[in-house]
C-alpha positions as CSV (number, residue, x, y, z in Angstrom):
1,M,-6.2,37.0,12.3
2,E,-3.7,34.3,12.9
3,T,-3.6,31.2,10.4
4,E,-3.8,28.0,12.2
5,H,-0.8,26.0,11.8
6,L,-1.6,22.5,10.4
7,P,0.7,19.7,11.3
8,T,3.0,18.7,8.3
9,L,4.6,15.4,7.5
10,Q,7.8,16.5,8.8
11,D,6.1,17.7,12.3
12,R,4.9,14.0,12.6
13,I,8.4,12.5,11.8
14,D,9.8,14.8,14.4
15,F,7.4,13.9,17.0
16,V,8.0,10.0,16.4
17,W,11.7,10.6,16.5
18,R,11.4,12.2,19.8
19,Q,9.1,9.4,21.1
20,V,11.7,6.8,20.1
21,K,14.5,8.8,21.6
22,F,12.7,8.7,24.8
23,Y,12.3,4.9,24.8
24,I,16.0,4.6,23.9
25,K,17.1,6.7,26.6
26,N,15.1,5.2,29.3
27,D,14.7,1.6,28.3
28,A,17.7,0.7,26.2
29,F,20.5,3.0,27.3
30,Q,23.0,1.8,30.0
31,E,26.2,3.1,31.6
32,G,28.9,0.9,32.8
33,D,31.9,-1.3,31.9
34,F,30.8,-3.4,28.7
35,T,32.3,-5.7,26.0
36,L,30.5,-5.2,23.0
37,S,30.6,-7.7,19.8
38,W,33.8,-8.1,18.0
39,G,35.5,-7.5,21.6
40,L,35.1,-3.7,21.7
41,K,35.3,-2.1,25.3
42,S,32.7,0.7,25.9
43,K,31.3,2.7,28.9
44,Y,27.8,2.6,27.0
45,Y,25.5,-0.1,26.1
46,I,22.2,-0.1,24.1
47,D,20.0,-2.9,24.4
48,M,17.9,-2.5,21.3
49,A,16.0,-5.7,22.1
50,N,14.1,-3.6,24.7
51,I,13.0,-1.5,22.0
52,I,12.1,-3.8,19.2
53,N,10.3,-6.0,21.8
54,N,8.1,-3.1,23.0
55,P,4.7,-3.1,21.1
56,L,4.3,0.7,21.8
57,C,7.7,1.5,20.2
58,L,8.0,-0.8,17.3
59,P,5.4,0.8,15.1
60,R,7.2,4.1,15.7
61,L,10.4,2.4,14.4
62,V,8.5,1.1,11.4
63,E,7.1,4.7,10.7
64,L,10.6,6.1,10.8
65,L,12.1,3.4,8.5
66,H,9.0,3.7,6.2
67,R,9.7,7.4,5.6
68,E,13.4,6.9,4.8
69,I,12.8,4.1,2.4
70,V,10.2,5.8,0.6
71,E,12.7,8.8,0.1
72,I,15.4,6.2,-1.0
73,I,13.2,4.5,-3.6
74,R,11.9,7.7,-5.0
75,A,15.4,9.1,-5.3
76,S,16.6,6.1,-7.4
77,Q,14.4,6.9,-10.5
78,P,11.0,8.5,-11.4
79,P,7.7,6.5,-11.1
80,N,6.8,4.2,-14.2
81,A,4.0,4.8,-16.4
82,K,1.5,3.5,-13.9
83,G,2.8,5.6,-11.1
84,E,4.2,2.7,-9.4
85,W,7.7,3.8,-8.2
86,W,8.4,0.7,-5.8
87,K,8.2,-2.3,-7.9
88,E,11.3,-1.8,-10.1
89,K,13.6,-0.2,-7.3
90,L,14.1,-2.5,-4.4
91,V,13.2,-6.3,-4.2
92,G,13.9,-6.8,-0.3
93,I,14.7,-5.5,2.9
94,G,16.5,-7.4,5.6
95,G,19.2,-7.5,8.3
96,V,21.6,-9.5,10.3
97,A,19.9,-11.8,12.9
98,L,18.4,-10.9,15.2
99,G,17.7,-7.0,15.6
100,G,17.9,-6.0,11.9
101,A,15.8,-9.1,10.8
102,L,13.1,-8.6,13.4
103,L,12.9,-5.0,12.1
104,S,12.8,-5.9,8.5
105,H,10.0,-8.4,9.1
106,A,8.0,-5.7,11.0
107,Y,8.3,-3.5,8.2
108,A,7.2,-5.9,5.6
109,S,4.1,-6.9,7.5
110,R,3.1,-3.4,7.2
111,H,4.4,-2.8,3.6
112,P,4.2,-6.0,1.9
113,Y,5.7,-4.7,-1.4
114,L,9.4,-5.7,-0.2
115,F,10.3,-9.2,0.8
116,P,11.8,-9.6,4.2
117,F,15.1,-11.6,4.7
118,V,17.6,-12.7,7.2
119,V,21.5,-12.9,6.9
120,R,23.1,-15.2,9.4
121,I,26.7,-14.2,9.3
122,Q,28.0,-16.8,11.5
123,R,27.1,-19.4,9.0
124,A,27.3,-17.2,5.9
125,E,23.6,-18.0,5.1
126,L,20.9,-15.9,3.6
127,E,17.2,-16.9,4.3
128,C,14.7,-15.4,2.1
129,S,11.6,-16.3,0.1
130,P,12.2,-18.1,-3.2
131,H,10.1,-15.4,-4.8
132,M,12.6,-12.6,-4.0
133,K,14.4,-12.4,-7.4
134,P,18.0,-11.1,-7.7
135,G,18.1,-7.2,-7.4
136,K,18.7,-4.3,-5.3
137,V,18.2,-4.8,-1.6
138,L,18.3,-2.6,1.6
139,L,20.2,-3.5,4.7
140,I,18.7,-2.9,8.2
141,D,20.3,-3.1,11.6
142,D,19.6,-1.9,15.0
143,V,22.9,-0.7,16.4
144,L,26.0,0.3,14.2
145,T,29.4,0.0,16.1
146,T,32.4,-1.1,13.8
147,G,30.5,-1.7,10.7
148,K,31.7,-5.4,10.5
149,S,28.3,-7.0,10.7
150,L,26.8,-4.9,7.8
151,L,29.7,-5.5,5.4
152,L,29.7,-9.2,6.1
153,A,26.1,-9.2,5.4
154,K,26.7,-7.1,2.2
155,H,29.2,-9.8,1.0
156,I,26.8,-12.6,1.7
157,L,24.1,-10.8,-0.4
158,N,26.5,-10.1,-3.2
159,I,27.5,-13.7,-3.6
160,N,23.8,-14.7,-3.5
161,G,23.2,-12.2,-6.5
162,Y,22.0,-9.5,-4.6
163,E,23.1,-5.6,-4.9
164,V,23.6,-3.6,-1.7
165,S,24.5,0.1,-1.7
166,K,22.5,1.5,1.2
167,A,21.7,0.5,4.8
168,L,19.7,1.8,7.5
169,V,20.5,1.7,11.3
170,I,18.6,2.9,14.5
171,V,21.6,3.9,16.3
172,D,25.0,4.8,15.3
173,R,27.6,4.4,18.3
174,Q,30.1,6.8,16.5
175,E,32.8,4.1,16.8
176,G,33.9,4.6,13.1
177,G,31.5,2.2,11.5
178,L,29.8,4.6,9.3
179,E,33.3,5.7,7.9
180,K,34.3,1.9,7.4
181,C,31.2,1.1,5.6
182,K,31.6,4.2,3.4
183,G,34.9,3.0,2.3
184,E,33.6,-0.3,1.4
185,G,30.9,1.0,-0.8
186,L,28.0,1.0,1.7
187,E,26.2,4.2,2.4
188,V,24.7,3.9,5.9
189,K,22.1,6.5,7.5
190,S,21.3,6.5,11.1
191,F,18.1,7.7,12.8
192,F,20.0,8.3,16.0
193,K,23.8,8.9,17.0
194,L,25.1,8.2,20.3
195,S,25.6,11.8,20.9
196,D,21.7,12.2,20.5
197,I,21.2,9.8,23.5
198,L,23.8,11.3,25.8
199,E,22.5,14.8,25.2
200,G,19.3,14.0,27.2
């Protein structure tokens, strides 16, 4: 008699990953001649606004973020005596306006143990709750290209008293941003690479 296979948490994450990839491929990915931020030329453009503003896809992005954030927090140190592993690890989650900021606020609305914040790199400003005490924070962005935006955001957070060592991005365009960030002490993990989208 065959044993029925019950879906695991990883099965669920894999399913959600495939769904989000479908949305990116069909609603955000474009081919042509484009000038990206920081003046970079590319044959590909990924308009993540079409994904973040999609009420069917946004909850799935939040689900992917949550799974990874839980792993980041749990890996930092064991739970405290009450079994509460989040309160002493990260104080906030946020990103560069606009994509990363929208994602972080969507996440915080579902998981309100982290304060959302916005980094405005053009004005070198940090917008956050006055209740967000200095400590460790996690950076979020929608697309990673050169890494300059994340590194500028990291600098702004540092001068405001926050420690940043990790970032999550939805799509890594594989333009060297991952390596540049690593060289500056920022570990970045992406959920998708450009090669994932191109392979169909």
